[in-house]
C-alpha positions in Angstrom: 0.3 0.1 -0.1 2.8 2.5 0.9 5.1 1.6 -2.5 4.8 4.5 -4.6 6.6 2.3 -7.1 3.3 0.7 -7.4 1.7 3.5 -8.1 0.8 4.2 -12.1 3.7 6.4 -13.6 3.1 8.8 -16.2 3.2 8.0 -20.2 6.7 8.3 -21.4 8.4 8.1 -18.2 10.5 5.2 -18.9 11.8 6.9 -21.8 12.5 10.2 -20.4 14.2 8.5 -17.4 16.1 6.3 -20.2 17.7 9.6 -22.0 18.3 11.6 -18.4 20.2 8.4 -17.5 22.3 8.7 -21.0 22.8 12.6 -20.4 24.5 11.1 -16.9 21.8 13.3 -14.8 20.7 11.8 -11.3 19.3 14.4 -9.6 15.9 14.2 -10.0 13.2 13.5 -7.3 12.1 10.5 -5.8 9.3 8.2 -6.7 7.1 9.5 -3.2 7.9 12.8 -4.0 6.8 12.5 -7.8 3.7 10.9 -6.6 3.0 13.9 -4.3 3.8 16.3 -6.8 1.2 14.6 -9.0 -1.5 14.8 -6.4 -1.0 18.3 -5.5 -1.4 19.3 -9.0 -4.3 17.6 -9.0 -5.8 19.8 -6.2 -5.6 22.6 -8.8 -8.2 23.3 -10.8 -6.8 25.5 -13.9 -3.8 26.0 -12.2 -0.7 28.3 -12.7 2.4 25.7 -11.9 5.9 26.6 -11.7 8.9 24.7 -11.6 12.3 26.2 -10.4 14.5 23.8 -11.8 13.3 21.5 -14.7 16.3 19.2 -14.9 15.3 16.9 -17.7 11.8 17.2 -17.1 10.9 14.1 -15.0 9.3 16.1 -12.2 7.3 18.4 -14.5 6.0 15.2 -16.4 4.4 14.1 -13.0 3.4 17.3 -12.1 1.5 17.6 -15.7 -0.2 13.8 -15.4 -2.2 15.5 -12.5 -3.0 18.6 -14.3 -6.1 19.3 -15.6 -6.6 20.5 -19.3 -6.9 24.2 -18.3 -3.8 24.5 -16.2 -0.3 25.7 -17.5 3.1 24.7 -16.4 6.0 26.8 -16.3 9.7 25.1 -16.1 13.0 27.0 -15.9 16.6 25.8 -15.7 19.9 27.3 -17.0 21.6 23.7 -18.2 20.9 24.0 -22.1 21.4 20.0 -22.8 18.6 19.6 -19.4 16.1 21.7 -21.1 16.4 20.6 -24.7 15.3 17.0 -23.6 12.6 18.4 -21.1 11.4 20.2 -24.4 11.6 16.9 -26.7 9.6 14.6 -24.4 7.0 17.8 -22.8 7.3 20.4 -25.9 4.1 19.0 -27.6 1.7 19.5 -24.9 0.4 23.3 -25.1 0.0 23.4 -21.1 3.8 23.6 -20.5 6.7 26.1 -21.3 10.2 25.3 -20.7 12.4 28.2 -20.4 16.3 28.3 -20.6 17.3 30.9 -18.3 19.0 31.9 -15.3 16.8 31.2 -11.9 17.3 34.8 -10.5 16.7 36.9 -13.8 13.5 34.7 -14.4 12.2 35.0 -10.9 13.0 38.8 -11.3 11.2 39.3 -14.4 8.0 37.2 -13.0 8.0 39.5 -9.9 8.2 42.5 -11.8 5.3 41.1 -14.3 3.3 40.7 -11.1 2.6 37.0 -11.9 1.1 34.8 -9.1 1.2 31.1 -9.3 -1.3 28.3 -7.4 2.1 25.8 -7.0 5.7 26.1 -7.0 8.1 23.7 -7.0 11.4 25.0 -6.3 13.7 22.2 -6.7 17.0 24.2 -7.4 19.2 26.9 -5.4 17.4 29.9 -6.8 14.0 29.9 -4.9 14.9 27.5 -2.5 18.7 29.0 -0.8 18.5 32.1 -2.6 15.4 34.3 -3.6 13.0 32.8 -1.2 11.2 36.0 -0.5 11.0 36.9 -4.2 9.8 33.1 -5.2 7.3 33.0 -2.1 5.9 36.5 -3.1 4.9 34.6 -6.8 2.6 32.1 -4.4 -1.0 32.8 -4.7 -3.0 32.9 -1.8 -3.7 29.5 -1.1 -1.1 28.6 -3.4 1.3 25.7 -2.1 5.0 25.9 -2.0 6.8 22.4 -2.0 10.6 21.9 -1.4 12.2 18.2 -1.2 15.7 16.7 0.4 15.5 18.7 3.4 16.4 15.8 5.5 20.0 15.4 6.2 21.8 13.1 3.4 25.3 11.6 4.5 26.8 13.4 1.2 26.2 16.9 2.6 29.1 19.1 4.2 28.2 20.9 7.8 27.9 24.1 6.2 24.9 22.7 3.5 23.1 20.9 6.6 23.4 24.4 8.4 21.6 26.2 5.6 19.0 23.5 5.1 18.4 23.8 8.6 18.2 28.1 8.5 16.0 27.7 5.5 13.4 25.7 7.7 13.5 28.1 10.5 12.8 31.0 7.9 9.8 29.3 6.6 8.8 28.5 10.3 9.1 32.3 11.2 7.3 33.4 8.4 4.0 35.1 8.6 2.6 34.8 5.4 2.7 30.7 5.3 1.5 27.7 7.3 4.0 25.1 6.7 4.2 21.4 7.3 7.6 19.5 7.4 7.4 15.5 6.4 9.7 13.5 7.9 9.2 11.1 4.6 10.8 10.4 1.6 13.6 12.7 1.2 12.3 15.4 3.5 9.3 17.5 2.0 8.4 20.9 3.2 5.0 22.1 2.2 4.1 25.8 2.4 0.4 27.4 1.8 0.3 30.8 1.5 -2.2 32.7 4.1 -3.9 35.4 3.2 
């Protein structure tokens, strides 16, 4: 019952994972996180979704699988070869925009345009450890902000461990979001934008 691997994966995910491995990219989210992203996407009717850190499009594929036909997903990364692969697998879906751009520049442009998103998955430095205030400014009231990889990993040095602890403390102290921390998967933090 608790095995995410038993959940039906999105169409085309096996081929995308194989192409991702061929590029040598190994930093995608684990199956439990991916299943959560899909389920959360399904809660936002005609939702505006933002993913910071496209990678090769694996998590975007799971998010898309939960989206309805009126929803839109914008995903951004600065790695050209990864975005090219994501576009190859997701580019035929008119609901998805894969943007090749520096994350800071992209977030700043969204803030200047007054954009708002119902769902933000921050899966890169920018939007998580950097530009957090600007990223949360983009979250609509009732919107959900998701980060993963928050449980200490054996590969972390002390500096990164302290940085992760500081991030959680900052989120806990904010008055504009309600958060929950899940000691599950790789460590998930969910934040909902309060009124």
